[in-house]
C-alpha distance (Angstrom), angle and dihedral (degrees) to the residues before:
residue distance angle dihedral
X1 . . .
X2 3.79 . .
X3 3.78 125.5 .
X4 3.66 123.7 -163.2
X5 3.86 149.8 151.5
X6 3.73 129.7 -117.2
X7 3.68 135.2 -164.3
X8 3.83 134.7 -158.0
X9 3.85 89.0 -159.8
X10 3.70 95.9 -125.5
X11 3.87 119.2 171.8
X12 3.75 102.1 -149.3
X13 3.81 134.8 167.7
X14 3.79 114.7 -101.8
X15 3.76 104.0 -123.2
X16 3.76 92.3 -155.9
X17 3.78 99.2 50.9
X18 3.68 95.1 25.6
X19 3.84 89.9 -133.3
X20 3.74 125.9 131.8
X21 3.82 108.2 -153.3
X22 3.79 116.3 -132.7
X23 3.82 119.9 -114.4
X24 3.69 89.4 -105.5
X25 3.78 92.7 55.4
X26 3.75 92.7 46.3
X27 3.84 92.1 49.5
X28 3.83 93.1 50.9
X29 3.74 90.4 42.9
X30 3.78 94.6 53.6
X31 3.78 88.9 49.5
X32 3.76 90.2 57.9
X33 3.83 90.6 46.6
X34 3.87 92.7 51.9
X35 3.81 92.0 48.2
X36 3.81 91.6 45.5
X37 3.86 91.1 51.5
X38 3.80 88.0 64.2
X39 3.76 93.2 47.0
X40 3.79 93.5 54.6
X41 3.78 94.8 45.0
X42 3.76 110.3 -92.0
X43 3.85 117.0 146.4
X44 3.84 101.9 -153.1
X45 3.79 140.1 34.7
X46 3.78 121.4 -170.8
X47 3.87 136.5 -177.2
X48 3.75 129.2 -166.1
X49 3.85 128.2 -131.8
X50 3.82 120.8 -116.2
X51 3.83 131.8 160.2
X52 3.81 100.9 -163.7
X53 3.76 141.4 57.9
X54 3.02 136.5 -57.6
X55 3.84 84.5 37.9
X56 3.77 127.1 72.4
X57 3.79 106.9 -171.0
X58 3.80 100.0 100.7
X59 3.79 90.3 136.9
X60 3.82 113.4 40.1
X61 3.70 96.3 169.2
X62 3.77 91.2 57.6
X63 3.73 94.8 49.8
X64 3.81 92.7 42.8
X65 3.81 92.5 49.7
X66 3.77 89.0 55.5
X67 3.82 91.6 49.7
X68 3.79 90.8 47.3
X69 3.83 87.9 58.2
X70 3.83 92.6 52.6
X71 3.93 95.5 45.3
X72 3.78 136.4 57.3
X73 3.80 110.1 -164.7
X74 3.74 105.7 16.4
X75 3.80 115.0 116.5
X76 3.83 111.1 -135.9
X77 3.86 123.1 -146.4
X78 3.76 143.6 153.8
X79 3.74 133.1 -111.5
X80 3.11 92.3 -148.5
X81 3.78 134.7 -0.3
X82 3.82 107.8 -174.5
X83 3.80 107.5 -121.5
X84 3.76 91.2 179.1
X85 3.75 105.1 54.8
X86 3.77 99.7 27.9
X87 3.73 120.8 83.7
X88 3.80 106.0 -113.0
X89 3.81 88.8 -138.4
X90 3.72 90.7 60.8
X91 3.80 92.6 45.6
X92 3.76 90.4 52.5
X93 3.80 91.6 50.3
X94 3.77 99.6 41.7
X95 3.77 98.4 44.0
X96 3.87 93.0 45.7
X97 3.80 87.6 53.3
X98 3.78 90.4 51.2
X99 3.81 91.2 47.0
X100 3.84 88.2 56.2
X101 3.76 93.7 46.1
X102 3.80 93.0 48.2
X103 3.72 90.9 45.3
X104 3.79 91.7 -122.3
X105 3.81 94.5 -47.0
X106 3.87 93.2 128.1
X107 3.85 145.0 75.6
X108 3.78 128.0 167.8
X109 3.80 140.8 -135.7
X110 3.69 117.5 -137.0
X111 3.90 124.1 -155.2
X112 3.73 144.0 144.6
X113 3.83 94.8 -108.8
X114 3.78 126.2 -138.1
X115 3.82 104.4 -103.1
X116 3.75 109.6 98.9
X117 3.89 98.5 -166.4
X118 3.88 90.6 61.1
X119 3.87 88.1 78.7
X120 3.80 97.4 66.5
X121 3.80 91.8 37.1
X122 3.80 87.6 64.6
X123 3.86 96.1 38.3
X124 3.97 94.4 -101.4
X125 3.78 132.9 128.2
X126 3.82 113.9 -124.8
X127 3.88 88.5 -149.3
X128 3.92 85.7 67.9
X129 3.75 93.2 48.9
X130 3.79 96.0 117.6
X131 3.76 98.2 42.6
X132 3.77 88.7 47.3
X133 3.69 92.6 54.3
X134 3.78 91.1 50.0
X135 3.77 95.6 46.1
X136 3.79 98.1 41.2
X137 3.78 92.9 49.4
X138 3.84 90.3 51.1
X139 3.75 89.7 56.4
X140 3.75 93.5 44.6
X141 3.79 92.2 50.9
X142 3.78 90.3 53.3
X143 3.80 95.2 44.7
X144 3.78 89.4 59.4
X145 3.81 95.3 49.0
X146 3.74 104.5 33.7
X147 3.79 122.1 66.1
X148 3.92 91.1 -155.6
X149 3.85 120.0 31.5
X150 3.72 130.7 -167.0
X151 3.84 111.8 -171.2
X152 3.68 139.0 167.7
X153 3.78 120.1 177.2
X154 3.91 141.7 150.0
X155 3.74 101.8 -95.9
X156 3.78 109.1 45.5
X157 3.77 142.4 28.6
X158 3.81 114.1 -78.2
X159 3.75 122.5 -96.3
X160 3.82 122.5 -135.4
X161 3.78 120.1 -170.0
X162 3.81 92.8 -19.9
X163 3.76 123.5 170.9
X164 3.78 119.1 -166.2
X165 3.88 112.2 -144.2
X166 2.90 138.4 -116.6
X167 3.69 97.1 33.1
X168 3.78 111.2 -131.7
X169 3.86 115.8 -82.1
X170 3.80 110.2 -80.1
X171 3.85 86.2 -0.5
X172 3.93 85.4 -78.6
X173 3.95 113.7 125.2
X174 3.77 118.2 -130.3
X175 3.81 112.8 -93.0
X176 3.86 109.6 -99.6
X177 3.82 130.4 -146.1
X178 3.83 121.3 -166.6
X179 3.76 112.7 -146.7
X180 3.76 127.3 -153.5
X181 3.81 142.8 167.9
X182 3.78 99.1 -168.3
X183 3.89 111.5 -18.0
X184 3.85 113.4 114.1
X185 3.86 89.1 -173.0
X186 3.82 87.7 68.0
X187 3.79 93.9 49.9
X188 3.92 84.9 49.4
X189 3.74 90.8 52.9
X190 3.73 94.1 49.2
X191 3.81 89.0 50.7
X192 3.81 93.8 47.7
X193 3.68 93.1 57.4
X194 3.75 96.5 38.0
X195 3.81 91.0 -118.1
X196 3.84 128.5 138.9
X197 3.85 124.9 -84.4
X198 3.84 120.3 -143.9
X199 3.77 118.2 -163.3
X200 3.75 111.0 -150.7
X201 3.74 88.6 -139.0
X202 3.89 95.2 -172.5
X203 3.84 132.8 115.3
X204 3.89 95.9 11.7
X205 3.81 138.5 66.0
X206 3.87 116.7 -79.8
X207 3.85 90.0 -116.3
X208 3.81 89.3 67.0
X209 3.82 90.8 60.3
X210 3.84 94.4 38.9
X211 3.81 89.0 70.2
X212 3.82 90.7 57.5
X213 3.85 91.5 45.2
X214 3.73 94.2 49.4
X215 3.86 91.7 48.7
X216 3.77 90.3 49.7
X217 3.67 94.1 51.7
X218 3.81 93.7 47.3
X219 3.84 91.0 51.6
X220 3.79 91.7 44.0
X221 3.75 87.9 61.5
X222 3.69 93.6 41.9
X223 3.74 92.7 57.8
X224 3.81 90.0 53.0
X225 3.90 100.7 -112.9
X226 3.77 93.6 126.3
X227 3.76 139.6 -68.5
X228 3.83 123.9 -43.0
X229 3.80 87.1 -101.9
X230 3.78 90.2 56.3
X231 3.85 96.0 56.3
X232 3.74 116.0 111.7
X233 3.84 113.8 -114.7
X234 3.81 131.4 179.8
X235 3.78 128.2 -174.9
X236 3.77 132.9 -158.0
X237 3.79 123.8 -143.6
X238 3.71 143.0 170.0
X239 3.78 130.6 -134.6
X240 3.83 146.5 169.6
X241 3.85 115.3 -170.7
X242 3.69 136.2 -169.6
X243 3.89 133.3 164.3
X244 3.79 88.3 -103.3
X245 3.80 123.9 39.0
X246 3.90 89.7 -138.0
X247 3.74 89.0 57.2
X248 3.73 94.8 47.7
X249 3.79 91.0 53.8
X250 3.78 93.6 45.9
X251 3.78 92.2 50.0
X252 3.78 99.1 43.9
X253 3.72 98.7 38.9
X254 3.94 97.2 85.7
X255 3.80 89.5 49.0
X256 3.83 93.3 47.9
X257 3.80 91.4 47.7
X258 3.79 93.6 51.6
X259 3.75 97.7 36.6
X260 3.91 113.4 130.7
X261 3.86 92.5 -133.1
X262 3.85 103.6 44.0
X263 3.80 105.4 4.6
X264 3.79 118.4 127.0
X265 3.69 89.0 20.7
X266 3.75 132.6 86.3
X267 3.81 124.2 -0.2
X268 3.85 112.5 -91.0
X269 3.83 88.7 -120.8
X270 3.79 91.0 54.9
X271 3.75 93.7 44.3
X272 3.73 92.6 52.5
X273 3.71 92.6 48.4
X274 3.81 93.0 51.5
X275 3.81 102.2 37.2
X276 3.91 136.9 38.3
X277 3.78 91.3 -95.4
X278 3.84 109.6 120.9
X279 3.81 122.3 -167.2
X280 3.81 113.2 177.9
X281 3.81 148.5 62.0
X282 3.71 125.0 -19.9
X283 3.76 91.2 -99.9
X284 3.83 90.4 52.2
X285 3.86 89.7 53.8
X286 3.80 89.7 47.5
X287 3.83 93.1 49.5
X288 3.79 96.5 47.6
X289 3.87 94.0 44.8
X290 3.82 90.7 49.6
X291 3.81 85.0 52.5
X292 3.70 88.9 63.4
X293 3.73 88.6 63.5
X294 3.77 91.1 53.7
X295 3.83 88.1 54.6
X296 3.75 101.7 39.9
X297 3.75 104.8 23.5
X298 3.76 126.2 -131.9
X299 3.96 111.2 -18.5
X300 3.69 137.0 168.1
X301 3.80 112.6 -124.9
X302 3.72 134.4 37.6
X303 3.83 118.7 -174.5
X304 3.79 128.1 -176.0
X305 3.74 129.0 -153.4
X306 3.79 107.7 -142.3
X307 3.74 109.8 145.8
X308 3.86 104.5 65.5
X309 3.80 138.4 104.1
X310 3.73 98.0 42.2
X311 3.79 99.9 -56.0
X312 3.83 106.5 158.9
X313 3.76 121.0 -118.8
X314 3.84 92.1 -110.7
X315 3.70 90.4 56.6
X316 3.81 94.0 49.1
X317 3.84 91.9 49.2
X318 3.78 88.7 54.1
X319 3.79 89.7 48.9
X320 3.89 88.2 54.5
X321 3.78 90.5 48.6
X322 3.90 90.9 55.0
X323 3.80 95.0 41.1
X324 3.79 92.7 46.3
X325 3.80 96.0 47.7
X326 3.81 103.2 36.1
X327 3.83 110.3 15.6
X328 3.80 113.3 34.4
X329 3.95 95.8 47.5
X330 3.81 90.2 54.9
X331 3.77 92.4 44.3
X332 3.77 90.1 52.5
X333 3.79 91.7 52.3
X334 3.79 95.3 45.2
X335 3.76 95.6 42.2
X336 3.79 88.5 55.1
X337 3.77 94.4 52.0
X338 3.83 113.8 98.6
X339 3.87 88.5 -7.9
X340 3.81 108.0 165.3
X341 3.86 107.7 -107.1
X342 3.85 89.2 -140.7
X343 3.82 89.5 65.6
X344 3.84 110.3 93.9
X345 3.74 127.0 -140.9
X346 3.92 118.6 -107.9
X347 3.73 108.6 -78.7
X348 3.88 117.6 -99.5
X349 3.75 126.7 -170.1
X350 3.77 90.1 -106.3
X351 3.87 92.5 54.0
X352 3.77 91.1 47.2
X353 3.85 91.7 49.2
X354 3.89 89.3 51.4
X355 3.81 91.7 47.9
X356 3.81 90.4 54.7
X357 3.86 103.0 37.2
X358 3.78 105.9 18.4
X359 3.71 107.5 -164.0
X360 3.81 94.8 -16.3
X361 3.81 122.7 101.8
X362 3.76 112.4 -94.5
X363 3.84 120.5 -111.8
X364 3.74 120.0 -91.9
X365 3.76 110.3 -163.9
X366 3.85 113.8 -132.2
X367 3.81 115.5 -171.4
X368 3.71 125.6 -132.3
X369 3.72 120.7 -124.9
X370 3.75 116.7 -56.6
X371 3.80 109.9 -78.2
X372 3.86 94.0 -171.9
X373 3.75 95.4 -125.3
X374 3.84 144.6 47.5
X375 3.72 100.6 -135.8
X376 3.87 107.3 69.7
X377 3.81 93.6 98.2
X378 3.73 95.1 -135.3
X379 3.74 119.1 120.0
X380 3.85 112.8 -91.8
X381 3.83 92.8 -156.9
X382 3.76 130.6 86.4
X383 3.72 96.9 -132.1
X384 3.84 102.6 43.4
X385 3.84 131.0 81.6
X386 3.80 118.8 -91.9
X387 3.86 94.3 -134.1
X388 3.76 109.2 117.9
X389 3.79 114.3 -99.7
X390 3.85 93.2 10.5
X391 3.79 112.1 156.4
X392 3.75 128.7 -144.8
X393 3.82 119.1 -148.6
X394 3.88 94.7 -6.8
X395 3.73 107.9 178.1
């Protein structure tokens, strides 16, 4: 079971101090938060992708590469990489490079995002959002598994004899999660490819997300990747913790009341009762999170949103200290108890390498002499056939 934190990279006014941090301060602060997450025992850190104020994370791979250089064990991920408006060729290249630099300590979550104007900014039509997501991922999936790709689709120019570089580390693609709030087609896509499914699990009752998780698990088994119990599921969540529940409520209330997403709406007590948000003592965070297991069954990854709504970096670091010392150790122990042995752990680069190669040494692609182009169709690597479009290790 993996525990992590994720950020949407919002730059929001602190309603207590009245100060809005600069983008530079927020970037520096989130770097401190990511590094400290490893220090206190978290497994995963993820950042979203946005291309508009008040967010700063327009280049997740750049940010995550820097965090990778400052950490040793932390797995790096995204929440979300936009599969609709990014060119899948660039996703293949950039995240394979991150995978090498992080020495396999990464995966990524793909999604359509929730900012409608991003589509015309990148020359896309929002009315084609779902077909874009399906076609673009089909191409990305192939680019990471085939040395030479011929492709013709509806939404981009054709590819002829194209090779995405660098090849994935050990010729094993990064593990992919597909994230969704409400779209069964995305759960279907995750199941079809045997990938992971991440339920946003924010701002709505758990039962809303349970329908998507159940559907994903059913379809995962339908496509022959394993039983429903073997499907890979991740959940979001949201928490604010203090030693005493009264203190947690008092400290978080001004941030809740002014938060761009739910501020000036329901009372905090009503919202915490109706959604996965937890505001309280360490034991209250533990109890509610263990309740997720009762609803969803055993799963592989639990992520917490803890840096939003204008919370200052100092407060977030204090949150990490409490979560790391008093919450996560207990959750690890309790989530292990009576865990169904059929439920696998979250995939790692090492486990994916073992699944592909067994005891054999993994492939290390070595290019042939420079051909001067990327369109001849012949294999550019020494250990692959020269026939155009030939694939190595296609699963």
